[in-house]
C-alpha positions, 0 to 999 in steps of 0.5 A: 375527165370531170367526175360527179358525186351526188349527196342525197337524202333520197326522197321523191324528187331525189329519185327523179334527179338521180335518173336524170343524172345517170342518163346525162353522165353515164360512168362519170357519175362515180358515187352517191352518198346518203344523208338524213333529211327527207327520210332517215339515212338508212331509208335514203341508202336503201332507196339509192340501192333500189334506183341503182338496181333499176337503172341497170347501169353498165358501170354502177355508181358506188354508194356510201352511207353518210350522216344520220343527224346534223352537225349539232345533233339535230334530226328532221324528216319530211315523211309527211311529204315523201311518205315513210319510205321516202318514195310515196309508198311506191316501194311496197309494190317492189320485190325488195328482197330480190332488188337488194340482194344483188348489190352491196349495201354501201360502206360509210363515207369515212371508209371510202377508198382513197382518191387518186390525185390523177383521177381528175376533178370532182363536182359535188352535187348536194341534194339534201342537208350539207352535213356530208359535204365538208367530209367529202371535200376532205376525202377528195382533196380540196384541190380536186373539187371543181365546184359544189352545187347545192339545192339549198336556201331561199333568198327572195321567197318564203321558206318551205319549213319555216317562213324564212328557211328552206328545208335543207339549209334548216336541217344543218345550217352549221354544215352549210356555213362550214361548206362556204368557208372551205373556199371552194366555188359553191353554187346555190340552186335555191327555192326561188328558182326551183319554184319557177319549174313545175311538173304536172300530174298529167306529165308525170303519169304519162311517163309510163306510156312509153316505158313499162319498166319498173324504174318508170313505174317507181318514178310515176307511183312515187310522185302521186302522193308527193303531188297530193301534198303540193295540191293541198299546200301549194294549190296546184296538181303537180310538183317542183322538181327541185333536185333535178334542177340542181343536177342540170345546173351542175352538169349544164351551168350555161343554161342558167343565170347566176349572180356572185354573192356573199351568202350568210347562214343563220344558226340561231334557233329563231332563224335556223337555216335562214340564208341571205345574200349580198351581191359581191363580184369577188365572191366564190359563191353564186346563186342561180336566179333563172335561166333557160327554164323552158329547156328544163321543162321540155326535157322533163316532159317525156320519158325516157328523159330527154338528155 
């Protein structure tokens, strides 16, 4: 049985992606690790714990605390987009003492329990900077990694942190380079394709019509501030569900078009995180370019999410 591990910086779109992944995978989602990015790693870990509690899973995934800064010591945040709590301020309405008191706080990645070789292949889904990914590959064993899917990079479009760079790639380009050098199959889900799927404010607001749960309310409320950012800077009243697209590309790759390519990652300060590709049919790396994106939109159009 293929198992899945999500590595995340637990902002607004990460939360929606985690709900989607848990609905699709059930107990095959074995672990979530956290990394700096949208927010600091401590806040990201807290948010992962909140979602794990509200998901009310029969077999909850384990949570592991990862890197608080990049391979070169660089740190960043996107609290102007995701709010200082990473969830658009929505956690202020929750009884956090109650939520966080009944599940463990998570151990460090370097203290993860040993991985039995017979447990099956693992798919790593990276939704934040790639800092933790090489360490996770080492933990599971390179022969046990089926593939790595990364919401990272931009190739034929403008970046979202600099004109040439996507945020996750910008945060830790050295770790992204190191991940590509492992030789494990890697699939990029870049901004280019993520910008082809939009969620409107009306669609997300309607999630609560069929569900008054704390989980549904948290997803809806967290997206409101997030969408304010997109209204101001992208000119539409909604958002791009970047990380949910990456999750679906990991679990149902047949829905997407991908092309094999050699990918270069720039680490020079002036072009930090710039990603570029050269088509290469022999490469172990692929880049998602499109697919049955109406399917993605339809499955995100109502709550509970269609799986």
